[in-house]
N, C-alpha and C positions, 0 to 999 in steps of 0.2 A: 329690083332688089328683093331678095327673099325675106321671109319673116325672121330668120335668124340674124339677118343683117340690120334689123331695126328692133329696138327694145324700148319699152317704157317701164318706169319704176318710180317709186316714192323713196326719196332719200330719208334715212332714219338717223342721220348723224346729229340732228338737232330737232327741237320741237317744231320748227318751221315746216318741215315735210315738203320740200320742193318736189314738183313733178318733173322727173328727168326723162329726157329722150336721148337714146344712144344709137348711133349709126356706125356700121362697120364700113370702112372705105377700101377694104382689101388688104390694108396693112395695119390699121389701128382703129380704136374706137374713138369717135367724136361725141362729146356729151354736151347737151344744152339744157337749159331750164334751171340750172343751179344758180343760187345767189351767192355762193362762196366756193372756194377751191376744194373744200372737203367733199362737196357733192360730186364733183367730177371723180375724185379719188374713190369715193364709195361706189359709184357706178362701175368704174373700171375693175375694181376689186371683185365686185359681185358678179360681173360678167366673165372674168378670167379665172378667179380662184376664190369662190365663195367660202367664207369662214364664219363660225359661230362660237360663242361662249357656250360651253356644255355645263349644265347643272344636273345634279343627281343626288341620290341619297346613298350613304354607305352605312352598313350595319357594323358598329364596333364589336370587337371580340367580346363575347359574354354579355352583350346588351340587347335588349328587345327594342330599344328606342334608336331609330336611325339618326345620323347626323347629316345635315345638308352640306354639300360641297359644290365647287365650281372650278372651272379651269381659270388660270390667271391670265390667259390670253386666248383669242379665238383659235379653234382647230379647223382643219379642212372639213367642209360640210360632208364630203364623200366618206369621211372616216368617223362620223359621229357614232354610228352603231358599234364599230370596233372599239372605240374609246370607252363608250358606256359599258360594254361587256368587260373591259379590263378593270374599270372602276368597281363593278359589282363583285369581282373576284377577291378584292382586298378587304380585310377586316382589321382596321387599326386598333391598337390598344388604347384604353382610356387612361388618364384623362386627355381630352383634346381641347385645345384653345382655338378660338376663331383666328384664322390666319395661318394656322399650322399647315405646313406642306405635308400632305399624306401620300402623294405619289409624285415623284420627280420625272420629268420628261415623258409624259403619258404617251405611249405608243410611238415614241421617237418623233413627236410633233413639236417638241420644245416647250410645250405647255405643262405647267405643274398643276396638280389638283390640290386645292386648299379648302380647309374647313371654313364655313361661313358663320358658324356659331360654336359656342362652348359645349362640351359634352363631358359629363362626369360619371 
């Protein structure tokens, strides 16, 4: 078995932090070490299509103070830089309330960019 067919990782779905071992049997991943089903789901997602919540700062139109934003769901890890570049090109108008959607369907990922705080 080659190195790509065996992987170890720490599950981050809960504070327990189970040590996971994943093995590729030629057709699917087999996961062990998880104390709950979400650990297996986490490992398979991480091995087949890793995704991350993207956080960033946006500079509102006419303001020197940036507003913090994040995606409302994880985006593909391979597209993080592309998505960040798109966020930095947008300058929303004030006022902004926490939870406002500032970009819909970021880079056609299905994720919306939402404000995490108020800005006036």
